[in-house]
C-alpha positions as MATLAB code, in Angstrom:
seq = 'MTQLHLIDAVGPFFRGHEARTINWSKIPWHIVPVNDEAWWARTRDELRIICSKASAWGFNAVSLDDVAHLADHEWLEPDLRGQMKTFRREFEACFAICAEFDLQVFVTMDVISLTPAIKSRLEAKKADKMTFLTQLLDSFLADFPQIMGVIARIGEADGEGVHDEFRSELTIKTPSQARELIQKLLPVFERHHRKLVFRTWTVGAYPIGDLMWHRSTFQQVFGGIESDSLIVSMKYGESDFFRYLPLNKNFFRTKVKKIVELQTRREYEGCGEYPSFVGWEYEKYVRELRQSPDVIGCMVWCQTGGWVAFRRLAFLDAEALWIDLNTFVTIQVMRGSLVESAVRSFAKERGLPDADALLELLRLSDEVVRELLYTEEFSRQKLFFRRVRIPPQLQVYWGNIFINHSIKKLLTYFVKEPEGALRAAARCLDLLDQMLVLAPQAGVPVVDIQFMRDTFRLLALAREYYFTDFTPELEAKLREAKRDYKARWPKRGLHARYRVKMDFNPFWLKRRYLGWALELVLRRRRGYRIIDRLLTLHLLSVIYRLIAWKKPQWIPSFARESAMGVDVVFR';
ca = [
      54.512  -56.184  -68.446;
      55.057  -53.857  -71.389;
      57.045  -55.423  -74.245;
      60.625  -54.057  -74.391;
      62.136  -53.709  -77.859;
      65.786  -52.493  -77.317;
      68.344  -51.510  -79.891;
      71.936  -50.328  -79.610;
      72.788  -46.730  -80.691;
      76.415  -46.408  -80.193;
      77.482  -46.248  -83.918;
      78.189  -42.365  -83.912;
      80.734  -42.785  -81.225;
      82.873  -44.864  -83.580;
      83.370  -42.079  -85.974;
      86.975  -41.315  -86.581;
      88.217  -44.642  -85.345;
      91.272  -45.251  -87.851;
      92.364  -48.741  -86.713;
      92.376  -51.259  -89.471;
      90.569  -53.698  -87.211;
      88.093  -52.376  -84.698;
      86.892  -53.892  -81.480;
      83.149  -53.296  -81.654;
      82.298  -54.572  -78.252;
      81.863  -51.032  -76.812;
      82.523  -47.379  -77.368;
      86.153  -46.745  -78.024;
      86.538  -44.106  -75.414;
      90.159  -43.325  -76.219;
      88.979  -41.667  -79.509;
      86.154  -39.666  -77.815;
      87.091  -36.110  -77.537;
      86.485  -34.171  -74.416;
      86.307  -30.554  -75.809;
      85.316  -30.763  -79.379;
      81.886  -29.259  -79.945;
      81.782  -30.146  -83.678;
      82.338  -33.749  -82.906;
      79.655  -33.901  -80.223;
      77.220  -31.981  -82.468;
      77.705  -34.438  -85.236;
      77.189  -37.360  -82.831;
      73.922  -35.706  -81.529;
      72.783  -35.361  -85.122;
      73.544  -39.041  -86.001;
      72.048  -40.189  -82.739;
      68.815  -38.254  -83.662;
      68.712  -39.950  -87.112;
      68.993  -43.427  -85.278;
      66.359  -42.613  -82.721;
      63.910  -41.322  -85.447;
      64.148  -44.370  -87.608;
      64.286  -46.872  -84.582;
      61.138  -45.342  -82.994;
      59.349  -45.254  -86.528;
      60.139  -48.951  -87.004;
      58.819  -50.172  -83.550;
      61.675  -50.096  -81.104;
      60.842  -48.467  -77.742;
      64.263  -48.365  -76.128;
      67.944  -47.805  -76.845;
      71.268  -48.859  -75.275;
      74.313  -46.574  -74.983;
      77.670  -47.145  -73.280;
      78.536  -47.230  -70.412;
      78.053  -46.732  -66.574;
      81.812  -46.635  -65.799;
      82.476  -43.428  -67.737;
      79.243  -41.594  -66.329;
      79.333  -42.637  -62.722;
      81.210  -40.159  -60.567;
      83.097  -41.047  -57.636;
      85.528  -39.220  -55.400;
      88.256  -41.924  -55.767;
      88.577  -41.237  -59.558;
      91.840  -39.812  -60.867;
      91.331  -35.921  -60.945;
      91.959  -35.624  -64.774;
      89.603  -38.409  -65.377;
      86.994  -37.019  -63.214;
      87.267  -33.677  -65.074;
      86.613  -35.558  -68.377;
      83.740  -37.331  -66.851;
      81.859  -34.007  -66.141;
      81.979  -33.323  -69.898;
      80.852  -36.809  -70.714;
      77.932  -36.568  -68.181;
      76.819  -33.236  -69.645;
      77.097  -34.547  -73.259;
      75.136  -37.785  -72.442;
      72.473  -35.855  -70.717;
      71.826  -34.184  -74.124;
      71.878  -37.637  -75.779;
      69.407  -38.889  -73.365;
      67.192  -35.904  -74.180;
      67.370  -36.720  -77.829;
      66.086  -40.305  -77.047;
      63.303  -38.941  -75.056;
      62.185  -36.715  -77.977;
      61.288  -40.074  -79.752;
      59.765  -41.731  -76.665;
      62.754  -44.169  -76.392;
      63.742  -45.370  -73.006;
      67.541  -45.343  -72.403;
      69.474  -48.310  -71.003;
      73.149  -47.891  -70.122;
      75.534  -50.829  -70.436;
      78.114  -51.969  -67.939;
      80.789  -54.599  -67.224;
      80.983  -56.158  -63.839;
      83.359  -54.688  -62.912;
      85.183  -51.721  -64.551;
      87.914  -49.980  -62.504;
      90.587  -47.311  -62.988;
      94.081  -47.985  -61.396;
      93.243  -45.451  -58.655;
      89.966  -46.986  -57.580;
      91.413  -50.420  -57.754;
      94.219  -49.500  -55.531;
      91.900  -47.811  -53.065;
      89.739  -50.889  -52.826;
      92.736  -53.216  -52.418;
      94.103  -51.045  -49.822;
      90.910  -50.898  -47.837;
      90.273  -54.575  -48.469;
      86.748  -53.391  -49.688;
      84.287  -55.644  -51.319;
      84.000  -54.786  -55.050;
      80.388  -55.780  -55.128;
      79.359  -53.434  -52.286;
      81.306  -50.706  -54.041;
      79.407  -51.322  -57.246;
      76.168  -51.349  -55.479;
      76.790  -47.979  -53.965;
      78.153  -46.595  -57.204;
      74.940  -47.738  -59.120;
      72.725  -46.221  -56.377;
      74.401  -42.942  -56.858;
      74.287  -43.335  -60.754;
      70.596  -44.032  -60.872;
      69.916  -41.010  -58.476;
      72.080  -38.724  -60.688;
      70.360  -39.811  -64.028;
      66.519  -40.052  -63.595;
      66.280  -39.982  -67.269;
      67.451  -43.604  -67.846;
      65.194  -46.621  -67.369;
      67.857  -49.066  -66.587;
      71.373  -50.775  -66.754;
      72.453  -53.545  -68.714;
      74.973  -55.653  -66.975;
      77.580  -58.047  -68.382;
      79.416  -60.382  -66.063;
      80.805  -62.900  -68.526;
      83.243  -60.887  -70.624;
      85.815  -58.325  -69.902;
      88.059  -55.792  -71.924;
      90.526  -57.483  -74.123;
      92.706  -56.200  -77.039;
      91.625  -53.012  -78.663;
      90.432  -51.369  -75.550;
      92.656  -48.620  -74.651;
      91.029  -46.775  -71.739;
      91.659  -45.709  -68.037;
      88.714  -48.022  -67.147;
      89.406  -51.634  -67.538;
      86.920  -54.360  -66.832;
      87.752  -57.600  -65.357;
      86.106  -60.980  -64.888;
      84.938  -60.654  -61.137;
      81.925  -62.990  -60.913;
      83.253  -66.518  -61.071;
      80.624  -68.828  -59.588;
      76.788  -69.180  -59.645;
      76.573  -68.149  -56.098;
      78.481  -64.988  -56.596;
      76.189  -64.041  -59.524;
      73.136  -64.730  -57.453;
      74.573  -62.760  -54.560;
      75.157  -59.816  -56.965;
      71.710  -59.907  -58.285;
      70.320  -59.931  -54.665;
      72.523  -56.907  -53.660;
      71.525  -54.897  -56.658;
      67.881  -55.432  -56.947;
      66.776  -53.494  -53.882;
      68.711  -50.455  -55.424;
      66.836  -50.798  -58.720;
      63.652  -51.535  -57.033;
      64.081  -48.338  -54.884;
      64.691  -46.361  -57.921;
      62.008  -48.002  -59.826;
      64.525  -48.961  -62.681;
      65.154  -52.190  -64.487;
      68.367  -54.363  -64.190;
      68.953  -56.207  -67.400;
      71.204  -59.038  -66.655;
      72.957  -60.756  -69.619;
      73.783  -64.378  -69.369;
      76.509  -64.122  -72.239;
      79.902  -65.641  -71.121;
      82.958  -66.831  -72.858;
      83.464  -69.924  -70.619;
      85.588  -68.745  -68.060;
      85.253  -70.125  -64.466;
      82.425  -72.051  -63.201;
      79.921  -69.398  -64.224;
      81.095  -69.828  -67.723;
      78.264  -72.083  -68.696;
      75.433  -69.847  -67.462;
      74.055  -69.216  -70.904;
      73.242  -73.002  -71.510;
      73.685  -75.175  -68.385;
      70.117  -75.632  -66.756;
      71.561  -76.204  -63.327;
      73.867  -73.101  -63.291;
      70.862  -71.094  -64.663;
      68.558  -72.427  -61.911;
      71.240  -71.695  -59.328;
      71.433  -68.007  -60.332;
      67.913  -67.114  -61.169;
      65.740  -69.755  -59.531;
      63.132  -68.287  -57.129;
      64.068  -64.706  -57.677;
      60.996  -62.649  -58.152;
      61.191  -58.913  -59.003;
      59.698  -56.509  -61.515;
      63.063  -54.895  -61.784;
      64.939  -57.946  -63.077;
      65.032  -58.851  -66.744;
      67.406  -61.662  -67.948;
      68.735  -61.119  -71.473;
      69.921  -64.259  -73.490;
      71.417  -64.753  -76.856;
      68.961  -66.998  -78.914;
      71.243  -69.988  -78.877;
      73.830  -71.811  -76.781;
      76.857  -69.970  -78.408;
      77.284  -66.678  -80.134;
      75.467  -65.182  -82.920;
      75.765  -68.197  -85.412;
      73.245  -70.217  -87.468;
      72.511  -73.943  -87.013;
      71.794  -73.236  -83.197;
      68.604  -74.572  -81.601;
      66.633  -72.138  -79.509;
      68.149  -72.014  -75.937;
      65.883  -74.032  -73.653;
      66.558  -71.706  -70.687;
      64.059  -69.333  -72.160;
      61.470  -71.725  -70.818;
      63.030  -72.283  -67.277;
      62.325  -70.171  -64.118;
      59.682  -67.418  -63.982;
      62.061  -64.588  -64.294;
      61.252  -62.133  -67.275;
      63.474  -62.541  -70.247;
      64.343  -60.852  -73.613;
      66.152  -62.544  -76.546;
      69.211  -61.061  -77.984;
      69.343  -60.868  -81.883;
      72.076  -59.583  -84.083;
      71.466  -57.795  -87.350;
      74.890  -56.636  -88.108;
      76.098  -60.239  -88.355;
      79.604  -60.193  -87.060;
      80.507  -63.650  -88.152;
      78.798  -63.165  -91.486;
      80.313  -60.167  -93.062;
      78.781  -57.253  -90.881;
      76.599  -56.196  -93.667;
      79.169  -56.161  -96.489;
      76.823  -58.581  -98.393;
      73.202  -59.909  -97.694;
      73.311  -62.211  -94.807;
      69.574  -62.223  -94.240;
      68.215  -63.283  -90.782;
      64.544  -63.054  -91.395;
      63.501  -66.693  -91.735;
      66.132  -67.701  -89.022;
      64.551  -65.221  -86.530;
      61.003  -65.962  -87.508;
      61.334  -69.501  -86.427;
      63.010  -68.433  -83.060;
      60.166  -65.904  -82.484;
      57.498  -68.459  -83.178;
      59.020  -70.842  -80.580;
      59.496  -68.109  -78.074;
      55.679  -67.283  -78.061;
      55.158  -70.431  -76.083;
      56.920  -68.723  -73.275;
      54.931  -66.151  -71.368;
      58.160  -64.891  -69.593;
      59.669  -63.597  -72.735;
      58.738  -59.911  -73.000;
      60.827  -58.581  -75.943;
      64.169  -58.556  -77.553;
      67.641  -56.647  -77.609;
      68.796  -56.146  -81.166;
      72.448  -55.558  -81.817;
      72.716  -53.633  -85.041;
      76.050  -51.782  -84.516;
      77.794  -53.554  -81.814;
      79.892  -56.793  -81.910;
      83.049  -58.334  -83.396;
      86.629  -57.736  -84.015;
      86.655  -56.745  -87.674;
      87.755  -54.207  -90.366;
      84.211  -53.950  -91.655;
      82.656  -50.606  -90.589;
      79.241  -49.974  -92.107;
      76.975  -48.306  -89.626;
      73.277  -49.134  -89.400;
      70.804  -46.255  -89.996;
      73.703  -43.915  -90.784;
      75.401  -45.139  -93.953;
      73.750  -45.824  -97.243;
      76.140  -48.674  -97.637;
      74.509  -50.287  -94.566;
      71.446  -51.420  -96.639;
      71.626  -55.182  -95.624;
      72.007  -54.265  -91.906;
      69.146  -51.873  -92.209;
      67.044  -54.546  -93.858;
      67.868  -57.185  -91.281;
      66.912  -54.733  -88.499;
      63.636  -53.658  -90.012;
      62.552  -57.158  -90.630;
      63.606  -58.451  -87.193;
      61.641  -55.844  -85.263;
      58.555  -56.359  -87.534;
      58.831  -60.146  -87.012;
      59.102  -59.584  -83.214;
      55.820  -57.466  -83.480;
      53.969  -60.223  -85.314;
      54.594  -59.640  -89.017;
      55.538  -62.446  -91.525;
      59.007  -62.023  -93.240;
      57.674  -61.675  -96.619;
      55.272  -58.789  -95.809;
      58.191  -57.087  -93.792;
      60.469  -57.336  -96.699;
      57.947  -55.702  -98.921;
      57.414  -53.016  -96.451;
      61.098  -52.281  -96.365;
      61.264  -52.263 -100.119;
      58.476  -49.837 -100.272;
      59.994  -47.517  -97.652;
      63.548  -47.559  -99.416;
      61.952  -47.073 -102.956;
      63.290  -50.377 -104.120;
      61.576  -51.278 -107.395;
      61.019  -54.895 -107.224;
      60.161  -56.630 -103.921;
      59.699  -60.074 -105.544;
      63.209  -59.910 -106.976;
      64.547  -58.774 -103.503;
      62.844  -61.738 -101.912;
      64.240  -64.190 -104.321;
      67.692  -62.690 -103.846;
      67.449  -63.036 -100.160;
      66.362  -66.704 -100.397;
      69.189  -67.461 -102.604;
      71.606  -65.580 -100.215;
      70.192  -67.383  -97.215;
      71.006  -70.791  -98.925;
      74.508  -69.571  -99.957;
      75.470  -68.368  -96.416;
      74.204  -71.557  -94.779;
      75.881  -73.993  -97.086;
      79.152  -72.158  -98.152;
      79.997  -69.772  -95.201;
      79.196  -72.727  -93.017;
      79.789  -76.389  -93.674;
      76.497  -77.849  -92.985;
      77.474  -81.324  -91.902;
      79.900  -79.996  -89.349;
      77.669  -77.033  -88.276;
      74.781  -79.379  -87.366;
      76.858  -81.332  -84.811;
      76.474  -80.504  -81.160;
      79.976  -80.158  -79.709;
      81.203  -78.997  -76.222;
      84.640  -78.020  -75.104;
      84.788  -77.285  -71.412;
      82.204  -74.804  -70.641;
      81.451  -73.622  -74.261;
      79.520  -74.857  -77.144;
      81.762  -75.014  -80.128;
      80.676  -72.535  -82.782;
      79.228  -74.064  -85.894;
      81.459  -71.894  -88.097;
      85.136  -73.127  -88.371;
      86.949  -71.904  -91.254;
      85.692  -68.344  -91.236;
      85.913  -66.105  -88.027;
      85.132  -62.499  -87.793;
      86.968  -60.895  -90.836;
      89.359  -63.771  -91.327;
      89.300  -66.811  -93.755;
      91.547  -69.608  -92.696;
      92.880  -71.950  -95.291;
      95.355  -74.296  -93.610;
      96.247  -77.850  -92.831;
      94.893  -77.941  -89.402;
      91.303  -76.807  -90.484;
      91.592  -79.419  -93.310;
      92.289  -82.162  -90.839;
      89.451  -81.073  -88.422;
      86.924  -80.874  -91.245;
      88.006  -84.260  -92.792;
      87.459  -85.677  -89.263;
      84.056  -84.279  -88.678;
      82.593  -84.261  -92.337;
      81.889  -87.882  -93.341;
      80.330  -87.054  -96.721;
      82.865  -84.488  -98.426;
      81.226  -85.142 -101.750;
      78.021  -83.489 -100.558;
      80.026  -80.427  -99.209;
      81.809  -80.129 -102.625;
      78.511  -80.432 -104.548;
      76.852  -77.665 -102.221;
      79.805  -75.258 -102.877;
      79.299  -75.727 -106.639;
      75.584  -75.118 -106.344;
      76.281  -72.075 -104.378;
      78.317  -70.431 -106.933;
      75.557  -70.989 -109.433;
      73.102  -69.336 -107.027;
      75.526  -66.361 -106.704;
      75.466  -65.893 -110.408;
      71.603  -65.858 -110.347;
      71.867  -63.191 -107.394;
      73.932  -60.919 -109.751;
      71.134  -61.017 -112.139;
      68.594  -60.229 -109.607;
      70.353  -57.324 -107.972;
      69.670  -54.673 -110.443;
      66.069  -55.845 -110.701;
      65.754  -55.463 -106.987;
      67.495  -52.149 -106.998;
      70.181  -53.224 -104.422;
      73.878  -52.578 -104.884;
      75.484  -54.951 -107.493;
      78.963  -54.297 -106.149;
      77.915  -56.022 -102.795;
      76.847  -59.130 -104.649;
      80.072  -59.066 -106.580;
      82.017  -58.935 -103.419;
      79.985  -61.781 -102.049;
      80.556  -63.892 -105.106;
      84.276  -63.294 -105.257;
      84.607  -64.007 -101.386;
      82.488  -67.114 -101.715;
      84.351  -68.366 -104.720;
      87.519  -68.260 -102.578;
      85.424  -70.235  -99.855;
      84.500  -72.837 -102.505;
      88.236  -73.260 -103.717;
      89.232  -73.640 -100.003;
      86.534  -76.395  -99.669;
      88.301  -78.128 -102.648;
      91.448  -77.971 -100.696;
      89.710  -79.244  -97.452;
      88.164  -82.345  -99.155;
      90.353  -83.462 -101.924;
      93.944  -84.583 -102.041;
      96.418  -81.780 -101.806;
      98.619  -81.074 -104.865;
     101.104  -78.239 -105.641;
      98.794  -77.144 -108.515;
      95.938  -76.625 -105.921;
      98.097  -74.673 -103.655;
      99.359  -72.509 -106.528;
      95.684  -71.959 -107.555;
      94.800  -70.765 -103.988;
      97.629  -68.484 -103.755;
      96.813  -66.879 -107.291;
      93.142  -66.582 -106.032;
      94.115  -64.722 -102.904;
      96.301  -62.365 -104.957;
      93.345  -61.753 -107.303;
      90.900  -61.161 -104.335;
      93.283  -58.645 -102.783;
      93.859  -56.867 -105.975;
      90.124  -56.753 -106.837;
      89.113  -55.573 -103.321;
      91.627  -53.226 -101.927;
      91.025  -51.717  -98.408;
      89.382  -48.362  -98.753;
      86.927  -46.305  -96.756;
      83.668  -48.147  -95.693;
      84.539  -51.096  -98.091;
      86.632  -53.642  -96.280;
      87.546  -57.223  -97.264;
      88.392  -60.430  -95.569;
      91.757  -61.198  -94.587;
      92.862  -64.631  -96.022;
      95.251  -66.540  -93.961;
      97.071  -69.411  -95.633;
      99.370  -71.997  -94.256;
      99.887  -75.406  -96.055;
     102.431  -76.824  -93.688;
     101.427  -80.228  -92.481;
      99.625  -80.159  -89.100;
     102.074  -81.947  -86.444;
      99.424  -84.242  -85.119;
      98.671  -87.337  -87.143;
      94.973  -87.964  -88.134;
      94.735  -91.062  -85.695;
      95.994  -89.219  -82.764;
      94.020  -86.138  -83.481;
      90.832  -88.345  -83.429;
      91.805  -89.691  -80.087;
      92.477  -86.157  -78.733;
      89.296  -84.833  -80.083;
      87.238  -87.679  -78.620;
      88.961  -87.037  -75.295;
      88.370  -83.305  -74.989;
      85.214  -82.781  -76.750;
      81.772  -84.064  -75.905;
      78.589  -84.395  -77.918;
      76.102  -83.657  -75.010;
      75.739  -80.731  -72.681;
      76.290  -82.632  -69.362;
      79.888  -83.024  -68.172;
      81.495  -86.481  -68.256;
      83.764  -87.745  -65.444;
      86.704  -87.192  -67.794;
      85.636  -83.455  -68.133;
      85.573  -83.012  -64.434;
      88.890  -84.775  -63.976;
      90.825  -83.536  -67.026;
      89.292  -80.776  -69.314;
      87.977  -78.542  -66.511;
      90.968  -78.527  -64.270;
      94.175  -80.368  -65.482;
      93.823  -78.934  -69.028;
      93.980  -75.432  -67.648;
      97.223  -76.176  -65.906;
      98.505  -77.630  -69.108;
      97.452  -74.645  -71.203;
      99.226  -72.192  -68.804;
     102.344  -74.142  -68.894;
     102.262  -74.132  -72.739;
     101.534  -70.467  -72.704;
     104.519  -69.792  -70.553;
     107.048  -72.213  -72.139;
     105.981  -72.495  -75.686;
     103.838  -69.362  -76.574;
     104.652  -69.731  -80.261;
     102.478  -72.937  -80.209;
      99.316  -70.700  -79.720;
      98.356  -68.829  -82.888;
      98.781  -65.142  -82.841;
      95.204  -64.672  -83.764;
      93.990  -66.699  -80.821;
      96.328  -64.886  -78.429;
      95.530  -61.333  -79.698;
      91.882  -61.017  -80.581;
      89.328  -59.893  -78.147;
      90.139  -61.449  -74.714;
      92.407  -64.133  -76.205;
      91.802  -67.998  -76.156;
      93.418  -68.254  -72.665;
      90.125  -67.015  -71.033;
      88.501  -70.365  -72.142;
      90.904  -72.261  -69.990;
      90.241  -70.237  -66.740;
];
């Protein structure tokens, strides 16, 4: 089978999004104008730039959002159906641009997205949603012969930040339902000679929530299915796009064709505001994946993902140098190049004066990110809660830095050698000073390294708080550092900064009891324990819902309001 090298191309559709924090999971359709020729002309121009560069770099396919806004149906609200006619016409022009550069087009979808009118009709008729979806996709594929396939997501639905007539909901809840859906859809795709790219990404909800890492669930869904129209798309690890994750072993299970998902606009590592280089990390994964004949390519996310204020767009903004570098190196590594030669080729293409200085800067940056953005001793631990693997990054999440007593207690519980963590922080600050010297030699923006240094200095100071005795002087030092950081890096244009959330009030649970609670609800192996089946998978859901109802203030606003909210983990 021909290698598939996919890249997302939705960046132009975010132009004009004025929200401070943007949900980058899909096109913000509420800001997409229906009748604004200048807006659509600019979107087409920027899409042409993306396609030109992506094709030249070695990609052969792009992804665009989404089936729901392009699939016509007589049950749609009349006004929305009228808008959809415009969307369909404009996207046909976008598809034509992709074809100019020999790029196949894949369109994303959630299973399942409905408007209030369609949802009401389905409920009134007691109709099966999956049958409805199958018929909708049959019509959609017939209407758009230009597209090569559909990328289906079953494990996440619209959360905060999606203001649209279409709302997706978690419909597939069990492995048997997922398998039934695939078996219903595949005949449609086979008949149209198209590809169904089925994503294993989930956020841990319902029994299907462990699809991305649990070998039994994976086998139940995909085992024995043979079709040239099916491609399974998997993130490289058993969690989201973090470091310190081993390659997912499900790449080597079942004979179904697979692609690996890689992210070059690192949503948990600054989104391209500073160098968070992935070259050596991805080179290791690619080397391992060559042992599986069923892996036929990659899906690279360079513009999608996260709930952040950062807004640099790959291919389109000069400030997106670090995302572009990651993207270029990633596709070259996927196609067989070594990291060092790929970096040198990028430097030559961009006219950067000193590739050796750039490589050294990237090596230092890689070390700084691994040792200071993460806490290595914690990050190397394999921890599971219910159906999710605990992310290896604790104190930094999306665009937020958390400095509070609860994080301090958790880190001091899991990190047994705090002196090593403090020494690593001090060493990283020295490396950042070296990077400032290398930046002008390499011809890269010095301001980005200055931003990285100031942000990571704050992280180093936070680590002092985590792993030493608390004093009023240290609290005053942290508050002053936060004020200085906000003053030095005000919010403006494409330049954003982290939000620093401080709270020094003592965490209510004593350390001894916290340890007991963590040992009870967390496990260090993939398989479920008896206590998980009795408590964490069932009773804990009831307890959480009771707390959310009776004491919602106990759940941090960040956990309630970002993306889908933490409650989805307890479904």
